[in-house]
DSSP file (Angstrom, degrees, kcal/mol; ACC not computed):
  #  RESIDUE AA STRUCTURE BP1 BP2  ACC     N-H-->O    O-->H-N    N-H-->O    O-->H-N    TCO  KAPPA ALPHA  PHI   PSI    X-CA   Y-CA   Z-CA
    1    1 A M              0   0    0      0, 0.0     2,-0.4     0, 0.0     0, 0.0   0.000 360.0 360.0 360.0 136.6  -18.8   47.7  -51.9
    2    2 A I        -     0   0    0      2,-0.0     2,-0.4     6,-0.0     6,-0.0  -0.695 360.0-174.2 -87.0 130.7  -20.4   45.3  -54.2
    3    3 A S        -     0   0    0     -2,-0.4     2,-0.8     2,-0.1     0, 0.0  -0.956  28.1-144.5-127.4 146.9  -24.1   45.4  -54.5
    4    4 A F        +     0   0    0     -2,-0.4     2,-0.3     4,-0.1    26,-0.2  -0.521  58.2 121.6-107.2  64.7  -26.7   43.4  -56.3
    5    5 A C  S  > S-     0   0    0     -2,-0.8     4,-2.5    25,-0.1     5,-0.2  -0.836  76.2-104.9-118.6 162.6  -29.2   46.1  -57.2
    6    6 A G  H  > S+     0   0    0     -2,-0.3     4,-2.7     1,-0.2     5,-0.2   0.859 117.8  52.3 -54.1 -44.3  -30.3   47.1  -60.6
    7    7 A R  H  > S+     0   0    0      1,-0.2     4,-1.9     2,-0.2    -1,-0.2   0.901 110.7  47.5 -60.9 -42.8  -28.2   50.3  -60.8
    8    8 A A  H  > S+     0   0    0      2,-0.2     4,-2.7     1,-0.2    -2,-0.2   0.934 114.1  47.1 -65.1 -46.3  -25.0   48.4  -59.9
    9    9 A I  H  X S+     0   0    0     -4,-2.5     4,-2.4     1,-0.2    -2,-0.2   0.897 111.3  50.7 -66.0 -37.2  -25.7   45.7  -62.4
   10   10 A S  H  X S+     0   0    0     -4,-2.7     4,-1.9    -5,-0.2    -1,-0.2   0.852 110.8  48.2 -69.6 -33.6  -26.6   48.2  -65.1
   11   11 A G  H  X S+     0   0    0     -4,-1.9     4,-2.3    -5,-0.2    -2,-0.2   0.916 111.6  50.9 -70.4 -42.2  -23.4   50.1  -64.5
   12   12 A F  H  X S+     0   0    0     -4,-2.7     4,-2.9     1,-0.2     5,-0.4   0.944 111.1  49.5 -57.4 -48.1  -21.3   46.9  -64.6
   13   13 A A  H  X S+     0   0    0     -4,-2.4     4,-1.9     1,-0.2    -2,-0.2   0.895 110.1  48.2 -62.4 -42.2  -22.9   45.9  -67.8
   14   14 A R  H  < S+     0   0    0     -4,-1.9    -1,-0.2     1,-0.2    -2,-0.2   0.912 119.0  40.7 -63.9 -41.1  -22.3   49.2  -69.5
   15   15 A R  H  < S+     0   0    0     -4,-2.3    -2,-0.2    -5,-0.2    -1,-0.2   0.881 130.7  20.4 -72.6 -36.1  -18.6   49.2  -68.4
   16   16 A S  H  < S+     0   0    0     -4,-2.9     2,-0.4    -5,-0.2    -3,-0.2   0.568 104.3  74.8-121.5 -14.2  -17.8   45.5  -68.9
   17   17 A L  S  < S-     0   0    0     -4,-1.9    22,-0.0    -5,-0.4    -1,-0.0  -0.854  72.8-118.6-110.0 139.0  -20.1   43.8  -71.3
   18   18 A H    >   -     0   0    0     -2,-0.4     3,-2.5     1,-0.1    19,-0.1  -0.573  25.7-126.1 -69.1 136.2  -20.4   44.0  -75.0
   19   19 A P  T 3  S+     0   0    0      0, 0.0    -1,-0.1     0, 0.0    21,-0.1   0.762 109.8  52.9 -54.0 -28.9  -23.9   45.3  -76.1
   20   20 A D  T 3  S+     0   0    0     19,-0.1    18,-0.1     2,-0.1    19,-0.1   0.456  87.6 111.0 -92.1   2.5  -24.4   42.2  -78.4
   21   21 A C    <   -     0   0    0     -3,-2.5    19,-1.9     1,-0.0     2,-0.5  -0.326  64.3-130.3 -76.2 160.7  -23.7   39.6  -75.5
   22   22 A Q  E     -a   40   0A   0     17,-0.2     2,-0.5    19,-0.1    19,-0.2  -0.952  16.8-152.5-110.7 128.5  -26.3   37.4  -74.0
   23   23 A V  E     -a   41   0A   0     17,-3.3    19,-3.9    -2,-0.5     2,-0.5  -0.857   5.3-161.5 -97.9 128.4  -26.6   37.3  -70.2
   24   24 A A  E     +a   42   0A   0     -2,-0.5     2,-0.3    17,-0.2    19,-0.2  -0.945  19.0 166.6-110.0 130.7  -28.0   34.1  -68.6
   25   25 A S  E     -a   43   0A   0     17,-2.2    19,-2.5    -2,-0.5    33,-0.0  -0.889  47.8-116.6-137.2 168.1  -29.2   34.4  -65.0
   26   26 A G  S    S-     0   0    0     -2,-0.3    20,-0.4    17,-0.2    21,-0.3   0.293  72.4 -87.3 -89.2   8.6  -31.3   32.4  -62.6
   27   27 A G        +     0   0    0      1,-0.3     5,-0.1    15,-0.2    18,-0.1   0.431  68.8 159.8 106.4  -0.3  -34.0   35.1  -62.5
   28   28 A L    >   -     0   0    0      1,-0.2     3,-1.6     2,-0.1     4,-0.4  -0.378  45.6-128.1 -55.9 132.0  -32.7   37.5  -59.8
   29   29 A A  G >  S+     0   0    0      1,-0.3     3,-1.2     2,-0.2     4,-0.2   0.758 100.8  63.6 -60.2 -28.1  -34.6   40.7  -60.5
   30   30 A C  G >  S+     0   0    0      1,-0.2     3,-1.6   -26,-0.2    -1,-0.3   0.796  90.1  68.4 -67.3 -25.9  -31.5   43.0  -60.6
   31   31 A F  G X  S+     0   0    0     -3,-1.6     3,-1.7     1,-0.3    -1,-0.2   0.662  80.1  75.9 -74.1 -15.0  -30.1   41.2  -63.6
   32   32 A A  G X  S+     0   0    0     -3,-1.2     3,-1.5    -4,-0.4    -1,-0.3   0.713  80.1  76.7 -58.3 -17.9  -32.9   42.5  -65.8
   33   33 A A  G X  S+     0   0    0     -3,-1.6     3,-1.5     1,-0.3     4,-0.4   0.666  71.3  78.3 -72.2 -16.3  -30.9   45.7  -65.7
   34   34 A V  G X >S+     0   0    0     -3,-1.7     5,-1.5     1,-0.3     3,-1.1   0.741  80.7  70.7 -61.9 -21.7  -28.4   44.3  -68.2
   35   35 A A  G X 5S+     0   0    0     -3,-1.5     3,-1.5     1,-0.3    -1,-0.3   0.782  87.6  64.0 -65.1 -26.8  -31.1   45.1  -70.9
   36   36 A E  G < 5S+     0   0    0     -3,-1.5    -1,-0.3     1,-0.3    -2,-0.2   0.770  99.5  52.6 -68.1 -23.0  -30.3   48.8  -70.3
   37   37 A A  G < 5S-     0   0    0     -3,-1.1    -1,-0.3    -4,-0.4    -2,-0.2   0.377 125.9-104.1 -91.6   6.9  -26.8   48.2  -71.6
   38   38 A G  T < 5S+     0   0    0     -3,-1.5    -3,-0.2     1,-0.3    -2,-0.1   0.405  76.2 138.0  90.1  -3.3  -28.2   46.6  -74.8
   39   39 A C      < -     0   0    0     -5,-1.5     2,-0.3     1,-0.1    -1,-0.3  -0.442  57.1-116.1 -80.8 154.8  -27.6   43.0  -73.8
   40   40 A R  E     -a   22   0A   0    -19,-1.9   -17,-3.3    -2,-0.1     2,-0.5  -0.661  28.7-149.6 -82.6 139.5  -30.0   40.1  -74.3
   41   41 A H  E     -a   23   0A   0     -2,-0.3     2,-0.5   -19,-0.2   -17,-0.2  -0.956  11.3-170.9-120.1 120.6  -31.2   38.6  -71.0
   42   42 A E  E     -a   24   0A   0    -19,-3.9   -17,-2.2    -2,-0.5     2,-0.5  -0.942   9.6-156.8-111.5 122.0  -32.1   34.9  -70.7
   43   43 A V  E     -a   25   0A   0     -2,-0.5     2,-0.5   -19,-0.2   -17,-0.2  -0.836  11.9-177.9-101.3 127.6  -33.7   33.8  -67.6
   44   44 A T        -     0   0    0    -19,-2.5     2,-0.3    -2,-0.5    11,-0.0  -0.891  17.1-150.2-124.3 101.1  -33.6   30.2  -66.4
   45   45 A R        +     0   0    0     -2,-0.5   -18,-0.1     1,-0.2   -19,-0.1  -0.533  27.0 162.0 -73.0 129.8  -35.5   29.6  -63.2
   46   46 A T        -     0   0    0    -20,-0.4     3,-0.4    -2,-0.3    -1,-0.2   0.589  32.5-140.7-122.1 -19.1  -34.0   26.8  -61.3
   47   47 A G        -     0   0    0    -21,-0.3    -1,-0.2     1,-0.2   -21,-0.0  -0.492  36.5 -80.8  82.6-159.0  -35.2   27.1  -57.7
   48   48 A S  S    S+     0   0    0     -2,-0.1    -1,-0.2     4,-0.0     2,-0.1   0.227  86.1 112.3-130.5  17.3  -32.8   26.3  -54.9
   49   49 A A  S >> S-     0   0    0     -3,-0.4     3,-1.6     1,-0.1     4,-0.7  -0.277  84.5 -95.8 -83.5 174.9  -32.7   22.7  -54.6
   50   50 A A  H >> S+     0   0    0      1,-0.3     3,-0.8     2,-0.2     4,-0.5   0.849 122.8  64.3 -61.4 -29.2  -29.6   20.5  -55.4
   51   51 A A  H >4 S+     0   0    0      1,-0.2     3,-0.8     2,-0.2    -1,-0.3   0.781  89.8  68.0 -71.1 -18.0  -31.1   19.8  -58.9
   52   52 A A  H X4 S+     0   0    0     -3,-1.6     3,-1.6     1,-0.3    -1,-0.2   0.887  94.3  56.6 -60.7 -38.6  -30.7   23.6  -59.6
   53   53 A A  H << S+     0   0    0     -3,-0.8    -1,-0.3    -4,-0.7    -2,-0.2   0.697 103.4  55.3 -66.8 -18.1  -26.9   23.1  -59.5
   54   54 A R  T << S+     0   0    0     -3,-0.8    -1,-0.3    -4,-0.5    -2,-0.2   0.295  73.6 127.2-100.2   2.9  -27.2   20.5  -62.3
   55   55 A T    X   -     0   0    0     -3,-1.6     3,-2.4     1,-0.1     4,-0.4  -0.536  62.6-134.6 -64.9 119.3  -29.0   22.7  -64.7
   56   56 A P  G >  S+     0   0    0      0, 0.0     3,-1.2     0, 0.0     4,-0.4   0.800 101.4  61.6 -49.8 -39.1  -27.0   22.6  -68.0
   57   57 A A  G 3  S+     0   0    0      1,-0.3     4,-0.1     2,-0.1   -33,-0.1   0.723 115.0  33.0 -64.2 -20.5  -27.1   26.3  -68.4
   58   58 A F  G <> S+     0   0    0     -3,-2.4     4,-2.7    -6,-0.2    -1,-0.3   0.252  83.5 108.3-115.3  12.7  -25.2   26.8  -65.2
   59   59 A K  H <> S+     0   0    0     -3,-1.2     4,-2.4    -4,-0.4     5,-0.2   0.931  85.5  41.9 -59.9 -50.4  -23.0   23.8  -65.2
   60   60 A R  H  > S+     0   0    0     -4,-0.4     4,-2.5     1,-0.2    -1,-0.2   0.873 114.1  51.1 -65.7 -35.4  -19.8   25.8  -65.9
   61   61 A V  H  > S+     0   0    0      2,-0.2     4,-2.6     1,-0.2     5,-0.2   0.942 113.4  44.7 -64.2 -48.5  -20.6   28.6  -63.6
   62   62 A N  H  X S+     0   0    0     -4,-2.7     4,-2.0     1,-0.2    -2,-0.2   0.852 113.5  51.9 -67.9 -32.9  -21.3   26.2  -60.7
   63   63 A T  H  X S+     0   0    0     -4,-2.4     4,-2.1    -5,-0.2    -1,-0.2   0.908 111.7  44.8 -64.4 -43.9  -18.2   24.2  -61.6
   64   64 A A  H  X S+     0   0    0     -4,-2.5     4,-2.5     2,-0.2    -2,-0.2   0.899 114.1  49.5 -67.4 -41.3  -16.0   27.4  -61.5
   65   65 A L  H  X S+     0   0    0     -4,-2.6     4,-2.6     1,-0.2    -2,-0.2   0.899 111.5  50.0 -63.9 -39.7  -17.6   28.7  -58.3
   66   66 A G  H  X S+     0   0    0     -4,-2.0     4,-2.4    -5,-0.2    -1,-0.2   0.934 111.8  46.9 -69.9 -41.5  -17.0   25.3  -56.7
   67   67 A S  H  X S+     0   0    0     -4,-2.1     4,-2.1     2,-0.2    -2,-0.2   0.914 114.3  48.5 -65.7 -42.0  -13.3   25.2  -57.8
   68   68 A I  H  X S+     0   0    0     -4,-2.5     4,-2.4     2,-0.2    -2,-0.2   0.921 111.4  48.8 -61.7 -45.6  -12.9   28.8  -56.5
   69   69 A R  H  X S+     0   0    0     -4,-2.6     4,-2.7     1,-0.2     5,-0.3   0.911 112.6  48.1 -66.1 -44.0  -14.5   28.0  -53.2
   70   70 A A  H  X S+     0   0    0     -4,-2.4     4,-1.7     1,-0.2    -1,-0.2   0.838 111.4  50.4 -67.2 -31.4  -12.3   24.9  -52.7
   71   71 A A  H  X S+     0   0    0     -4,-2.1     4,-1.8    -5,-0.2     5,-0.2   0.896 112.9  46.7 -70.4 -40.6   -9.2   26.7  -53.6
   72   72 A I  H  X S+     0   0    0     -4,-2.4     4,-3.9     2,-0.2    -2,-0.2   0.961 115.7  43.1 -63.7 -52.8  -10.0   29.5  -51.1
   73   73 A T  H  < S+     0   0    0     -4,-2.7     4,-0.3     1,-0.2    -1,-0.2   0.845 115.2  50.4 -66.8 -30.1  -10.9   27.3  -48.2
   74   74 A G  H  < S+     0   0    0     -4,-1.7    -1,-0.2    -5,-0.3     3,-0.2   0.859 122.4  31.9 -71.1 -33.0   -8.0   25.0  -48.9
   75   75 A T  H  < S+     0   0    0     -4,-1.8     3,-0.3     1,-0.2    -2,-0.2   0.880 126.4  37.1 -84.7 -43.8   -5.6   27.9  -49.0
   76   76 A C     <  +     0   0    0     -4,-3.9     3,-0.3    -5,-0.2    -1,-0.2  -0.265  60.1 135.3-114.9  43.8   -7.1   30.4  -46.5
   77   77 A R  S    S-     0   0    0      1,-0.3     2,-0.4    -4,-0.3    -1,-0.2   0.950  92.2  -2.8 -55.2 -47.8   -8.7   28.4  -43.6
   78   78 A S  S    S-     0   0    0     -3,-0.3     2,-0.6    -5,-0.1    -1,-0.3  -0.923  71.0-169.1-150.0 118.0   -7.1   30.9  -41.3
   79   79 A I        -     0   0    0     -2,-0.4     2,-0.2    -3,-0.3     5,-0.1  -0.943  10.0-152.0-114.2 125.4   -4.9   33.8  -42.2
   80   80 A S    >   -     0   0    0     -2,-0.6     3,-1.5     1,-0.1     4,-0.4  -0.485  33.1-108.6 -80.4 156.9   -3.0   35.8  -39.7
   81   81 A Q  G >  S+     0   0    0      1,-0.3     3,-1.3     2,-0.2    -1,-0.1   0.847 117.4  60.0 -52.6 -41.0   -2.1   39.4  -40.4
   82   82 A K  G 3  S+     0   0    0      1,-0.2    -1,-0.3     2,-0.1    48,-0.1   0.722 107.3  46.9 -66.8 -19.9    1.7   38.5  -40.9
   83   83 A H  G X> S+     0   0    0     -3,-1.5     4,-0.9     1,-0.2     3,-0.8   0.389  82.3  95.9-106.8   5.7    0.8   36.1  -43.7
   84   84 A V  G X4 S+     0   0    0     -3,-1.3     3,-0.5    -4,-0.4    -1,-0.2   0.858  78.4  59.5 -63.6 -36.2   -1.6   38.3  -45.8
   85   85 A P  G 34 S+     0   0    0      0, 0.0     4,-0.3     0, 0.0    -1,-0.2   0.806 112.2  40.0 -66.0 -20.5    1.1   39.5  -48.2
   86   86 A R  G <> S+     0   0    0     -3,-0.8     4,-2.0     1,-0.1     3,-0.2   0.612  96.2  81.7 -98.7 -14.0    1.8   35.9  -49.3
   87   87 A S  H <X S+     0   0    0     -4,-0.9     4,-2.6    -3,-0.5     5,-0.2   0.885  86.0  53.1 -66.0 -42.1   -1.8   34.6  -49.4
   88   88 A P  H  > S+     0   0    0      0, 0.0     4,-2.2     0, 0.0    -1,-0.2   0.850 111.2  49.4 -59.8 -35.4   -2.8   35.9  -52.8
   89   89 A A  H  > S+     0   0    0     -4,-0.3     4,-2.4    -3,-0.2    -2,-0.2   0.906 110.1  50.3 -65.2 -45.4    0.2   34.2  -54.3
   90   90 A E  H  X S+     0   0    0     -4,-2.0     4,-2.5     2,-0.2     5,-0.2   0.911 111.4  49.2 -59.3 -46.5   -0.6   31.0  -52.6
   91   91 A F  H  X S+     0   0    0     -4,-2.6     4,-2.3     1,-0.2    -2,-0.2   0.907 111.8  47.2 -59.2 -45.2   -4.1   31.1  -53.9
   92   92 A E  H  X S+     0   0    0     -4,-2.2     4,-2.1     2,-0.2    -2,-0.2   0.880 110.2  52.4 -66.3 -39.9   -3.1   31.8  -57.4
   93   93 A Y  H  X S+     0   0    0     -4,-2.4     4,-1.4     2,-0.2    -2,-0.2   0.908 112.1  45.2 -64.4 -44.9   -0.6   29.1  -57.4
   94   94 A R  H  X S+     0   0    0     -4,-2.5     4,-0.6     1,-0.2    -2,-0.2   0.928 114.0  49.4 -62.6 -43.8   -3.1   26.5  -56.1
   95   95 A C  H  < S+     0   0    0     -4,-2.3     3,-0.5     1,-0.2    -2,-0.2   0.867 110.2  49.4 -63.2 -39.6   -5.8   27.6  -58.5
   96   96 A N  H  < S+     0   0    0     -4,-2.1     3,-0.2     1,-0.2    -1,-0.2   0.796 120.2  35.2 -70.9 -29.5   -3.5   27.5  -61.6
   97   97 A R  H >< S+     0   0    0     -4,-1.4     3,-1.3    -5,-0.2    -1,-0.2   0.268  81.5 108.4-114.0  12.4   -2.2   24.0  -60.9
   98   98 A R  T 3< S+     0   0    0     -4,-0.6     3,-0.3    -3,-0.5    -1,-0.2   0.713  78.6  53.0 -63.8 -20.6   -5.2   22.2  -59.4
   99   99 A H  T 3  S+     0   0    0     -3,-0.2    -1,-0.2     1,-0.2     3,-0.1   0.475 101.5  59.2 -94.2  -0.5   -5.8   20.1  -62.5
  100  100 A D    X   +     0   0    0     -3,-1.3     3,-1.0     1,-0.1     4,-0.5  -0.474  57.8 151.5-118.7  54.2   -2.3   18.7  -62.7
  101  101 A L  G >>  +     0   0    0     -3,-0.3     3,-1.1     1,-0.3     4,-0.5   0.802  67.0  63.7 -61.3 -29.7   -2.0   16.9  -59.4
  102  102 A A  G 34 S+     0   0    0      1,-0.3     3,-0.3     2,-0.2    -1,-0.3   0.835 101.1  51.4 -67.0 -30.8    0.5   14.3  -60.7
  103  103 A A  G <> S+     0   0    0     -3,-1.0     4,-1.9     1,-0.2    -1,-0.3   0.606  88.0  86.1 -80.6  -8.0    3.0   17.0  -61.5
  104  104 A M  H <> S+     0   0    0     -3,-1.1     4,-2.5    -4,-0.5     5,-0.2   0.926  89.7  45.4 -59.9 -50.9    2.9   18.5  -58.0
  105  105 A L  H  X S+     0   0    0     -4,-0.5     4,-2.8    -3,-0.3     5,-0.2   0.924 113.4  47.4 -68.0 -43.5    5.4   16.3  -56.4
  106  106 A P  H  > S+     0   0    0      0, 0.0     4,-2.2     0, 0.0    -1,-0.2   0.882 114.3  50.3 -64.1 -32.2    8.0   16.4  -59.2
  107  107 A R  H  X S+     0   0    0     -4,-1.9     4,-2.1     2,-0.2    -2,-0.2   0.861 111.3  47.6 -69.3 -37.6    7.6   20.2  -59.2
  108  108 A L  H  X S+     0   0    0     -4,-2.5     4,-2.3     2,-0.2    -1,-0.2   0.905 111.4  50.3 -66.4 -41.1    8.1   20.4  -55.5
  109  109 A T  H  X S+     0   0    0     -4,-2.8     4,-2.3    -5,-0.2     5,-0.2   0.938 110.6  49.0 -61.7 -47.0   11.1   18.2  -55.7
  110  110 A R  H  X S+     0   0    0     -4,-2.2     4,-2.0     1,-0.2    -1,-0.2   0.914 112.0  49.0 -56.1 -46.4   12.7   20.3  -58.4
  111  111 A A  H  X S+     0   0    0     -4,-2.1     4,-1.3     1,-0.2    -1,-0.2   0.868 110.8  50.9 -60.9 -40.7   12.1   23.5  -56.5
  112  112 A A  H  < S+     0   0    0     -4,-2.3    -1,-0.2     1,-0.2    -2,-0.2   0.882 113.6  44.5 -66.9 -38.7   13.6   21.9  -53.3
  113  113 A V  H  < S+     0   0    0     -4,-2.3    -2,-0.2     1,-0.2    -1,-0.2   0.831 116.1  45.5 -78.4 -28.9   16.7   20.8  -55.2
  114  114 A Q  H  < S+     0   0    0     -4,-2.0    -1,-0.2    -5,-0.2    -2,-0.2   0.620  93.2  90.6 -89.2 -12.3   17.3   24.1  -57.0
  115  115 A T  S  < S-     0   0    0     -4,-1.3     3,-0.1    -5,-0.2    -4,-0.0  -0.748  77.2-129.0 -86.5 124.7   16.7   26.4  -54.1
  116  116 A P        -     0   0    0      0, 0.0    -2,-0.1     0, 0.0    -1,-0.0  -0.271  36.2 -84.9 -66.0 154.3   19.8   27.2  -52.2
  117  117 A P        -     0   0    0      0, 0.0     0, 0.0     0, 0.0     0, 0.0  -0.275  50.4-164.2 -58.3 144.3   19.9   26.8  -48.4
  118  118 A M        -     0   0    0     -3,-0.1     5,-0.0     3,-0.0     2,-0.0  -0.992  19.5-115.2-133.5 142.7   18.5   29.9  -46.6
  119  119 A P    >>  -     0   0    0      0, 0.0     4,-1.4     0, 0.0     3,-1.0  -0.325  32.8-111.9 -71.0 158.1   18.7   31.0  -43.0
  120  120 A C  H 3> S+     0   0    0      1,-0.3     4,-1.9     2,-0.2     3,-0.3   0.877 115.5  62.4 -60.6 -34.8   15.5   31.1  -41.0
  121  121 A R  H 34 S+     0   0    0      1,-0.2    -1,-0.3     2,-0.2     7,-0.2   0.820 104.8  47.7 -64.0 -25.8   15.6   34.9  -40.8
  122  122 A M  H X4 S+     0   0    0     -3,-1.0     3,-0.8     1,-0.2    -1,-0.2   0.812 110.0  52.9 -79.9 -27.9   15.3   35.0  -44.7
  123  123 A L  H 3< S+     0   0    0     -4,-1.4     3,-0.3    -3,-0.3    -2,-0.2   0.808 112.4  44.3 -73.2 -30.0   12.4   32.5  -44.6
  124  124 A T  T 3X S+     0   0    0     -4,-1.9     4,-1.7     1,-0.2     3,-0.3   0.152  75.6 116.3-101.3  17.9   10.5   34.6  -42.1
  125  125 A V  H <> S+     0   0    0     -3,-0.8     4,-2.4     1,-0.2     5,-0.2   0.864  73.5  56.9 -57.0 -37.9   11.0   38.0  -43.8
  126  126 A A  H  > S+     0   0    0     -3,-0.3     4,-1.4     1,-0.2    -1,-0.2   0.902 104.8  50.8 -59.3 -44.9    7.4   38.4  -44.5
  127  127 A E  H  4 S+     0   0    0     -3,-0.3     4,-0.5     1,-0.2    -1,-0.2   0.844 111.7  47.5 -63.6 -35.1    6.5   38.0  -40.8
  128  128 A V  H  < S+     0   0    0     -4,-1.7     3,-0.4     1,-0.2    -2,-0.2   0.860 112.1  48.4 -72.6 -34.8    9.0   40.6  -39.8
  129  129 A S  H  < S+     0   0    0     -4,-2.4    -2,-0.2     1,-0.2    -1,-0.2   0.716 106.7  57.7 -80.1 -14.6    7.9   43.1  -42.4
  130  130 A A     <        0   0    0     -4,-1.4    -1,-0.2    -5,-0.2    -2,-0.2   0.679 360.0 360.0 -86.0 -14.3    4.2   42.7  -41.6
  131  131 A E              0   0    0     -4,-0.5    -1,-0.2    -3,-0.4    -2,-0.1   0.516 360.0 360.0 -82.3 360.0    4.7   43.7  -37.8
């Protein structure tokens, strides 16, 4: 389970961050624990209004989180148990190709032309194996 407590953040920082890195946060108290790993901690208080999302220090983070959220909700509105094995691949495909929308139709056409005909039982093999 992921936790946002000082001990969890400190452990993550020791395992994953270089001691010379600088960590920027919105001021959540637990992020002060990155200092225990030797990292510099820069706090930028933003509040919670819409203007906070436009703070230059967090623009890339907010853009990435927005893209991830859109990809997840676009791919995974409802996942039944039988489709779980294919869902991570679908999410990865959409996330990796989201910036090149113009190439999607030619790519789909090429895949359709190059893929040999398959019987329905082969197309639904994931549903059968998940049961």
